[in-house]
N, C-alpha and C positions, 0 to 999 in steps of 0.2 A: 472266831477266826476261821475263814474258809480254807483251811488246810487239812490234809489227811492226818488223823491221829496216829501215834506210834503203833497202837494196837491194830489199826486197819492196815498200816504198812507191813507189819509182821505177818498178817494174814494173807495179803495179796502178793507180796514180793519175796520170792525165794532167792532170786539172783538178779543180775543186771539185765538179763533177757526180759524178765517180767517188767522191770522199770522202763526199759526201752519200749516194750510193747505198749505199756500204759501211756507213755508220753507221745510216742510217734505214731501209734495206730489208733489209740482211743481218742486222743485230742481232736484229730480231724474227722472223727465219726466213722472210721473204718470198722466194719463188723468184726467182732471178736468173740471167742468162746470163753474168755476168762470170766471169773466171778464178778469182776467190776464192770462188765460190758454194759449193764443196764443202769449203772450209777451215773451221777453227774460228775463230769471231769472237774477236779480241783488240783491246783498246782502243788507240786511237792516242795518247792523252795521259793523264797522271795527272789524276784528279779534283782540282779542279773545272774543268779546262781542256779546251778544244776547239781544233782547228787554226784559227789565225787566217785569216780570209778564206774559210772553207769554204763560206759561202753565196754567194760570188762565183764565177761560172764560171771566171774567169781568175785566181782568187786563189791557186791552188796552183802553185808553180814547176815547171818541166819536170823538174827533178831528183827530184821526189817528196818533197823535204824539207818537213816540216811545222813551223810555228812555233806551238808550244802555249802561247799567251799569251792566248787569248780565253776568258773564263770562261763557265760554263754560264749564269750569270745574263744576260750580254750576249747569248748565243745565243738564249735564251728570249725576250728582248725585255722589254716593259713588264709582262708577266704576272707575272714574279717579284717585283719590288718592290711591285706592287699587291697580290699575294697575301700577301706578308710584312706589309704595312701592315694589311691586313684582319684577319689572324690576331692581330697585336699589339694592335689596337684592341679587338677582341672580348674578348681575354683580360684586358686592363686593365679593361674595363667589368665583366666577370664577377667578376674578383678584388675590385673595389671593392664590388660588391653582396654577394658572399658573405662577405667579411671584416666588413662592417657588420652583417650578420645574425648572423654567428657571435659577434661581440663582444657584441651585444645579448642573445643567448641565454645566453652564459656569465655576464654580469653580472646577469641576471635571476635566475639560479639560485644565485648566491653568497649565503651567509649568514655570520654571525659564527662559527657552529659548523662551517661547511663552506666555507671560503674557496676551496677547489679541488675542487668536486664532481666525481664521476665523469662521464665523457663519455657523453651519450646517443647513440643510433644516429644521430639527426638531426645532431648536432654532428660525428660521425665522417664523415658525408657532406660536411659543410662542409670539414673538414680535407683529405679526399681530393681534393675539387674544387679547393681552394686550392693544393695542391701541384701539381696538373696545370696550373693557371693560371700559376704561377710559372715552371715549366719551359717552358710554352707561350710566355710572353712572351720568354724568353731565346732559344728556338729560332726565334721569328718574326723575329729579327734577320737570319737567313740560312737560310731553309727549304731543307732538303736539302743544305746546305753548298755551294750553287750559286755563291755569290760568293766563296768562299774566306775568309770572315770567321770562321766557326766551323769548327774542324777536324772532319773526318768522324767521328772516334772520339768526340768530345764530343757531336756531334749524335746519334749512336747511343745514347749514354747518356741524353740528354734524352728521346729517343723511347721508350727503355725504361722510364723513369719514368712517362711518360704512358700507355703501354700497360698497364703493371702497375697504375697508378692506376685505370684504367677497370675492370680485372678486380676490384680490391678493392671498388669501388663496387657492382659486380654481386653479388659475394659477400655484402656487407653487406645489400643489399636482399633477396636471396633468403633468407638465413639468418634475417633479422629477420622476414620473412613466416612462415617455418616456425615460429619461436619463438612468434609470436603465435597461430598456428593450433593449436599443441600446448600452449598455455598451460594451467596448472592454476590456474584462478581468475584472480587478478590477478598471479600470478607468471609473468612472461614470460621467465625465465631459460632458457637453452638446455638441452635434454635432451642426454645424453651423445652420442647419435648425431648430433645437429644440430651439436654442437661439433666432432665429427670432420669433418663435411662442411665446416664453416667453416675449420678448419685446413688441409684439403686445398685449398680454394680459395685461401687465403693463400699456401700453399706453391707453387701453380701460378703465382701472380702474381710470386713471387720468381724462379721459373724463367724466366718471361717477361722480366723485367728483366735477369737475368744473360745469357741467350742473346742478346737484342737488343743488349746493350752489348758483348758479347765476339765477336759474329759478325765484326766488323771485322778480328779477328786470325786468322780461320781461313783467309784467303787474303792473307797479309801482303805479297806482292810488288806488289799493285795496290790503291791507295787506293779504298775503296768496294766492293771485291769481297768475296765471302764464299762459303763452302762451302755449296752448295745442299742437300746431304744433312743437314747440321746444321740448316739453316733449315727443311727439310721436316719433319724429326722434331719440331722445336719446334712447328710449325703443327699437325701431327697431334695431338700431346699436348694443346695448348691448345684445338684444335677440339673434341675429345672432352670436355674439362673444361667449356668454356663452353657447349657443347651440353647437357651434363647439368644445369648450373645454370639454363639457360633453361627446360628441361623441368620442373624442380622449381618454378621460379617460376610457370609457367603452371598446373601442377597445383594448387598451393595457392591461386592466384588464383581458379581455377574453384571450388575448395572454399569459399572465402570468399563468392563470388557465390552459391553454392548455399545457404549458411547465411543470407545476407541475404534470399533469396527465400522462405525456409521459414517466415516468420512470426515470426522471432526478435525479441525485444523490443528494438528499437533505434529511436532517433528519426530524423526526416528528415535532420537535419544529419549524423548519423553515416552514414546510408545514402548521402548524396551524397559524403561523403569516401571511402567504400568504392568507390563507382562510379569515382571518379577514380583510386584506387589500382589497381583492376582494369584500367582502361583503360591506365594507364601501364605496367602489367606486360605487357599485350598488345603494346604498342609495343616494349618491351624484347625480348619474345620474337620479334617479327618482325625487329627489327634484329639480334638475336642469331643468328637463322637465316641471315641474309645473311652475317654475320660468320663463321659456321661453314663455310658454302659457300666463302667466300673463303679460309679456312684450308686446307681440304682441296684446293682448286684449286692453292694454292701448293705443297702437298706433292706433288701429282701432277706438277707442272711442274719441280720443282727437285731432286728426288732424283737423285744421281749426276752432277751438273754443277757447274761453277763459275759463279756468277752475277756478271757484270760490271756496272758502272754503266751505266744506259741513257743513250744519247747525248741531247743537248738538241736534239731535232728539231722540236718544235712546242709551242705553248701547250697543246694538248689532251694531249700526252704528259706535260707537266709536271703538269697537274691529275690525270691518272690515276696518276702517280707519287706524288702527295700525298694519296691516298685515306685513308691511315692518319691523317694530320693532320686531315682533314675529319671522319672518324668520331669522333676524340677530341673535337673541338670540338662535334660534335652531342651527345655524351654529356654534356659540361659544360653545354650549353644545356638539356638535359632536367633536369639537377640544379637549375639555377637556377630553371626554371619550377616544378619540384616543391617546392623548398624555400623559395619566396618566402613571407614571412609572411602570415598571414590579414589580410583587409581589416578585420575587426572589431577585431583586436588587432595591434599591431606585431609581437609575438612571442607565440606560444602558450605556455601554461604548460609549463615544463620544456623549452622550445625545440623542441617536436615540431611537425611539419607533417604533411601528408597522407601522406608516405612512411611514417610510423610510427604512424598512427592506425588502430585496429581497432574494429569495431563493438561489441564487448562486453568489451574488455580494457583495462586501463590501458596507456598507451604510454610511460610514463617508464622506458624500457629502458636500463639501464646495463650490461646483460650482452651487448652487441653483440660482444664479442670473447671 
């Protein structure tokens, strides 16, 4: 078992100050003069527990024995329940809006001859965002498994669904852009090479889900630990994939902008919609660049090491550890803004919004997959 023995604890820890220094200075690699500075960091307690009284100078007995009964949530303080409530409320609100718009779009397109019409690209955005919202609501009960309410393996699965959902939305957006820009008249079905790009993106999303969900089992002796090499390879692959899709999105956004400025016969309303789409794509490209840098930084730091759960040292540390959750929420926020119905009509014909409107092509795209 990769945990410190009672003998080592008695040797290293005289009081809570030593425990705090070991967890909050030694874990991130800060230079220390303590005897354990040249040792490998090993967790003191199983996730989601911390040594009871570790924040109290006199909270650790002289024997060095640690009472692992204080949860990460308690150690973090009020920030954990506040953050959980914030995520939960946001996802409930977003789910309500998206589900209402989705139902309106589907019911508007139903006819006697087509009671179950094929899904448009816009409706696929709704479905993807709704799945993320459902998993987000569940995971908001116990973000990071810090309170021990949600098992860490289940939380990993929920986070895997959210991460892969974000990738699917990116893939749908970019391939729909390419399909529109390579359209043959009003036919916006995917060309063979575009469909291959689409399938590659969906395959990468599946890899993201499987790796995130199964990482928990790559270091089975410690809850929340995982093999850094597996994690680093995953981030490198997804960084390349997501970077490629961001570049494609920007290239075709610039091409659309160029066509819009070349005197093409489009009305002012269509021009305004294209401006919004191009702007939205720039935002995604910028956010994607940050995401790619994040991916590659993780690859550089984690190859060849075992990654243990970060100790609950501060509110700032908790927020930094929840960056993935915040990025996912940001993406869903962008989808809600982009997919909101037009002010002129509750739902545009065929359920399309600015995400799937092009200047000179029909946007009733049922070929999104």
